[in-house]
N, C-alpha and C positions, 0 to 999 in steps of 0.2 A: 238231675241237677247239673247245670253248666257252671264252670268257673267263670270268673271275670278276668280280664287282662289289666294289670296295673303297670303303668309306665314308670320309667326311671326318674323323670324330672331332671332338674339341674343337679348334676352330681356333686357340686360344691355347696348345695343347699341342704335343707332338712329332709328332703324326700326319702333318702335311704333310711333314716331313723324312723320316719313315719311308717314306712313299709314294714319295718320290724315290729313296731308297736301295734300296728293294725293286725298283723298275724297273731300276735299274742292275745289280742282282744277277741279275734274272730275265729280262732282255730276250733272252738267247740260250738260255734253257731253255724247256721246254714248259709254262709257267705264265703265260699272258697274262692281264692284268686291265685293267679300265676303272675309272678313279677317278670317284667322284661327289663333285666338289669344285669350288672356285672357281679357274679357270685363272689369274687374276691373283694370287691368293694363292700358288699353287704356284710361279709364275714369280718372285715376290718372294722366297720362301724360298730357291729355288735360287740366286738372285743373292746373298742374304745369307750363305749358307754356302759359296759357291763350288762349287756342285754343278751340272755341266752336264747338264741334262735337257731336251730339246725337249718342249714341251707342244703337243698337238694336240687341239683341241676337236672333239667329235663329237656328233651328234644322238641316236645310239642305240649299242647295244653290238655291232651286226652287223659293223662295220668294225674292231673293236678288235684282232682277231687279226692282220690284215694290217699294221696300223699299228704294233703293239707293238714289233717289233724295232728300229724307227727313232725312235719317239717315244712318250711316255706319252699314251695316249688318255684324254680327260677329258670326261665329260658335265657341262656347267656346272651347278653348284649354287651360286648367288651369295650371298655374305654381305651382311648389312644394313650393316655398318660394317667397316672394315679391322681385322683381328685384331692384337692386341698380344701378343707372346710372353709367357707367364706370367701374363697378366691376363684371365681369362675374362669375357665380357660376355653377359648374357642376351639382348641385342639380336640375337645371332647364333644363339640357340637354335633358331629356326625353320628355319634352313638346316641345322643339324646333324640335326634330326629329319627334314627333307625328304630328306636324303641317305640315311638309313636306310630311309625309306619307299620311295624310288625303287629302291634296290638290291633290296629285298625283292620289289617288284612285278616287277622284271626276272627274278628267280629263279623266281617263281611262274609267269611266262609262258613260261619255258624259254629266254629270251634269254641268260641267263648260267647257268653251272653251279652257282653258289653265291655266298654273300655272306661277305666278310671285313670285319670291323668294326674301325676304328681306335678307340683309347680315348676315352671321353667322360667329362665331369665331371658326375656325376649332380646335384650340388648346383646347378650353373649351370642345368641343365634344370628342376629343381624350382622355381627362382625364376621360371621362365617358364611354370609351370603343367603341366609334364610329370608325368603321374600314375602312372608305372611305377617300380618299384624299380630297374630297370636294363635293359640291352640284352636280356637273356634273356626277361624278361617282356613287353617291348614287341614283340619279334619273335614271340612266341607269340600275342599279341593280333592282330598284323597278319596272321598266317597261319591264324588260327582254331584254334590249338592250345593255348589257355590251359588250364593244369592238367595238360598232358602234357609240358611242357618240362623237360628235365633238363640240368644243366650238368656236363660232363666236362672236367677238366684233364688233358691228355695231354703226355707228353714221352718221349724214348727210355728213360728210367729208371723211369717210373711213370705209371699212369693212376688218377685218383681221381674219384669221383662223390659230391658231398654230397646227402643226401636233402632237407635244407632249405637254402635259399640266402640270399637277401638280406633277412633279418629279424634282429632282435635275438636274442641268445643266449637270453634268457628266452622270447621268442615261439617260437624254434626248438624248445626243449624242450617247450613246451606243445602244439605242432602235430605233434610226432613221433608216428607211429602205425604199427601193423603194416601197414595197407593202403598207406601212403605208401612204406614200405620195400620192400614187394613190387612196387609199380608202378615205382619207380626201378630196382630190380634187373632186372625184366623188360625194361625199355627198354634198359638197359645191355647185358644179355645179347644182345638182338637186334642192337644196333649193333655189338658186337664180332664177331658172326658175319657180318652182312650188309655192314657198311661196312669193318671192319678186317680181314676175312678170316680170323678165328680160328675154326676149325671147332668146337672144344670149349672155350669160354671157362671159365676158372677165376676165381671171384670170392671175395674175402675180405671178410667183414663186420666192421666195427669195432664195438666196444662203445661205450657212451656214458660210462660212469663209469670212474674209475681202476681199473686191473686188471680191466676188464670187469665191475665190480661186486663182485668177490671173493665170488661165490656169494650175492649179496644183502646182504652186510655193508656194502658201500659204495654201495648203490643197487639197485633191483630192475627197472630198465627192461630189462636184458638178459634177464630171465626172463619178464616179462609183455608186452613189446613186440617186442624184437628176436628172441628165440628162436623164438616162433611164426611170425614171418616166414620165418626160415631153414627151418623145418620145412615150411612150405607151398611154398616155392620148390623144395626138394629133391623134394617129391612131384611137381612139374611136370617133373622131370628136369634142373633147373639145378644146376650144380656150384658150390655156395656153402658156404664154411666160416666158422666163427666161433661167437659173437662173440669177436674177438680184442682183447687189451689194446692200446689205441691207442698206448701209449708204446713198444711193441716190434714192431709189425707193419710198420714202414717201414724196418727194417734191410735191408741188402743180401741177407742170407740169407732173410729173410721175403719180400721182394719177388719173389724167384725162384720162389716157389710159387704166384703168382696173376697174372692178366692185368689186373685192375682191383680197386681197393679201394672198397667202398661205405661211406661215412662218414656220420655222423649230422648234422653241421652244417658250415657254411662253412669255418671256420678249421681244423677237424680235418682237412679234406681239402687245403686250399690251402697251409697252412704247410709240410708235408713236401715237397710238389711244388716249391714255389718255393725252398725251401732246397736241394733236390737239384739242380734244373736250371731255374732261372728263365729263362735265356736261350733255351732251346728249348721252354719250356712253351707250350702252345696251349690256348685255351678252345674247346671244341666243344659246341654245343648239340644235344643229342639230343631226339628226340620231335617235331621239326618236319617239315613236308613239304618243306623246303628244307635244303640244306647251309649251315651257318654256323660259321665259326671266328673267332678273335680272338687277338691276343697276350695274354699273361697279366699284363701290367703296366698302369699307369695313364698319365695325361697328362704326368707328369714336368715340371711347370711350372718347376722349378728349373733345368732345362737347356734349355728350349725356346728356339729361336732361336740357340743357340750352336754348332750344327754338330757336336755330340758324341753325339747319340742313337744307340743301337745298334739296328739294324733286324733283328737275328737272330730275335727272337720273331715279328715280323710276317712275315718271309720264311718261317719255319717254318709259320705259320698259312696262308699262301697255298699253300704246297706241299702241306700236309695237306688243305686244302679241295679242291684240284685232284685229289688222289689219291682222296679219298672220293667226289667227284663222278663220276670215271671208274668207280669200283667200282659205284656205284649205277646208272649207265647200262648197264654190262655185265650186271648182274643183271636190270634192267628190259627 
């Protein structure tokens, strides 16, 4: 059994509390992880919220599995200044970035089975010179997969993949192309077969415009961009249908007919998933040479330090990363 690497996230957010709660929930299950975090920070959070979690500092991930049932193993990643709940400080940006870098390196070396990332505050990192739109793009750069990364949000009720991700809506529309749709769909199809164990994945393609363009009356992207992509994918033997009107393709009856929805932009994909099942939603990055998952929520500064954060999504992210990692090793 391999442990997973769990990053720090924004130290002013709820990531530390989620880490502690996840250890309590998973210590007796087969999902060990090692945290890339500041041990003093975690100890302080545990005391503040009345959460009894023994912290055990380790030099590497090798001993995490044996330690995990009795204590939370932590590879020290020290903050520059003590974190204040709800008040992000760019002085700690370096530690946040280092946590992601170290976790990624551990996964690339095979020391851990995958990476689970706690939520970050992108604005706080931008202030410190962070040049990436978000986690997904940073991990792609670290692993040499830039341009191939695909974001999937997965829950028991729905899987969605946005073709364009962390850009403005205007830029998303300008960058949408047949080739990008084909690439995202191929990656999704491969992941559903090889990682999720779905032998014959069924994919549903969303339209871009209201009513999927109404045969060109409300926009022609379905005809000149999306339609050709669907035709090309079908010629490759991929089961993809559409383009479907985005306002009806996420009903219960519609969802029963596909395994994942390919969407044209960020909110088209994430709004239905988070509305249906935010607690169990997990962000999975496809197209990387490592496994990476994350909870589907943010730093929640408004409740940081209050002991009320819900770790359900992080626990789901850890369990899914462990399952995908085992599936990949079985195939490999």
